N, C-alpha and C positions, 0 to 999 in steps of 0.2 A: 673665454679662457685665453690666457696669454700664450704666445708661441715660444716663449723663452726656454721652454723645457725640451725643445728638440722634437724629433719625430715620435709619433705614437708607435710603440713596439709590441704592445699586447693589449687585448681587450677581452672582456668576459661579461656574460649576462646570465640572469636566472629569474625565474618567476616562482611564486609560491601562493598557495591558497589554503585557507582553513575552512574545510567543509566541502569545497569544490562542487557546486558553487557556494560562495561565501566571501568573507573579507579576503582580499588579496594584496600582494605586494610584489614589486619587482626590484631588482638590484642590478647595477652595472658598475664596471671598473675599467679605467683606462690607465695604462702604464706608459710613461715617457722614457726616452733614452737616458735622461739625466737621473732617473730613479724616482722621480715624483709620481704620485698616484692621484687620480681624480676618481672619487666614488660618488654615486648618486643613486637615488631610488624613489619609489612612489607607492601610493596606497590607492586602492579602490574598494568601496564598501561592499559591493555585490558583483562578483566576477568568477572566473574559473582560472585554473592553473594555466591552461593553454593561452588564454587571453593575456595573462601576465607575462608569459614567455614572449609573446609577440610584442607587447608594449615595451618590454626591456630592450628588444632588438631595435624597435623604432627609435627609442630615446637615445641609444648609443650611436646609431647611425646619424641622427641629427647632430650630435656632438662631433663625431668624427668628420663630418662634412666640412667643418670649419678648421680642421687641424691638418698639419703636415703628417702624413702617414708613411710608415715604412712600406715599401712595395710588396712585401710578402705578408702584410698584416691579415690575420684571420681572427674573427670574433669567436671565442671559445664558449660553447654552450653544451649543456647536457640534455637539450631538448631535440629529440629526433623529429618530433612534430614540426618544430620550427625549421630545421634543416631540410627535411623532405619537402615541406611546403614551399620554401624559398627557392630551393635548387631544382625541384622536379615537378611537383604537383601544380604550382601556380601557372605554368605555361599552358597546361591542359585546361585548367579552370577558365583562364581568360579566353581560350579558343571556343569554349562551350558556354560563354556568357555567364561565367562564375557559377557553373553547375558541376557537380561531381560526376563521376563515371555512371552512377546510377540515376542521374538526372535531378538530384536534390540540390537545393541551394547550399553553397559552401558555407560552413560554419565560420564565424569570426571574419566574414568577408570584409567588413568595414576596416578591420586592422590589417588584413592581408593586402588590401588596396593601398593603404598608407605605407605599409612596409615595401611594397613594390615601387612606389614613387620615391621612397627614401634610399633605394638601392644605390650602392657606390660600386662602380665597375671594377675597382681594384681591391675590394674588401670581400672576403669570402667568410663562410661559417665553417667552423671545425668542431666536430663532436669530441667531447671529453666525458668519460664516465662520471656520473654524479657521485658524490660522497666517497671518492676514491683517492683522496689525498692531493688533488690538484689545488694548490693554495688559492689561486684566483677564483676557481669554481666554488671552493668552500666559502670564500669571503662573500661572493655575490649571493650565495645561498643564505648566508647569515643576514645580509642586508635585506633580501626579499622577505625572509621569514619575519624579521623584526618589523618591517613595514606592515606586513599582513596582520600582525598581532598588535600593532601600535605600541611596540616596545622601543624605547629610545635607543638609538645606536649612534655612536660617534663616527662620522664619515670623514675620510681623508679628503681634503679639498685644498691641496697645495696650489697656490697661484703664484 
């Protein structure tokens, strides 16, 4: 992606799954200070909603790593699972050898580990209520659902 658009000022992610487990999709969106938008998404044949939420966060962090970011940038998500795991639970899981408080293996450990490695020190996660009128959250939901159902969707990819 070209740096000509200025700093990233907003970002959002979402995951979706038909059946849970079943076919899934994820969506992500990055807004630049010049008004351009970069949207992307992906599909997985057999997955869960939580895995798609994590995958969306991994993918957007990969993109953001290469870009100039506003110092207060937060990725908006409607997934409390993602936020709690990223901000709170992961620290304890790592201390316990990726085991939960009850001693069981952490679910989706493969993605949590990648997400931890992808962490950017100056980018946080921010909760937004899903399906509540936040335009970026609504858009990444549309992208994720479209990918999960293999429905064509036109993505904005201004370069």
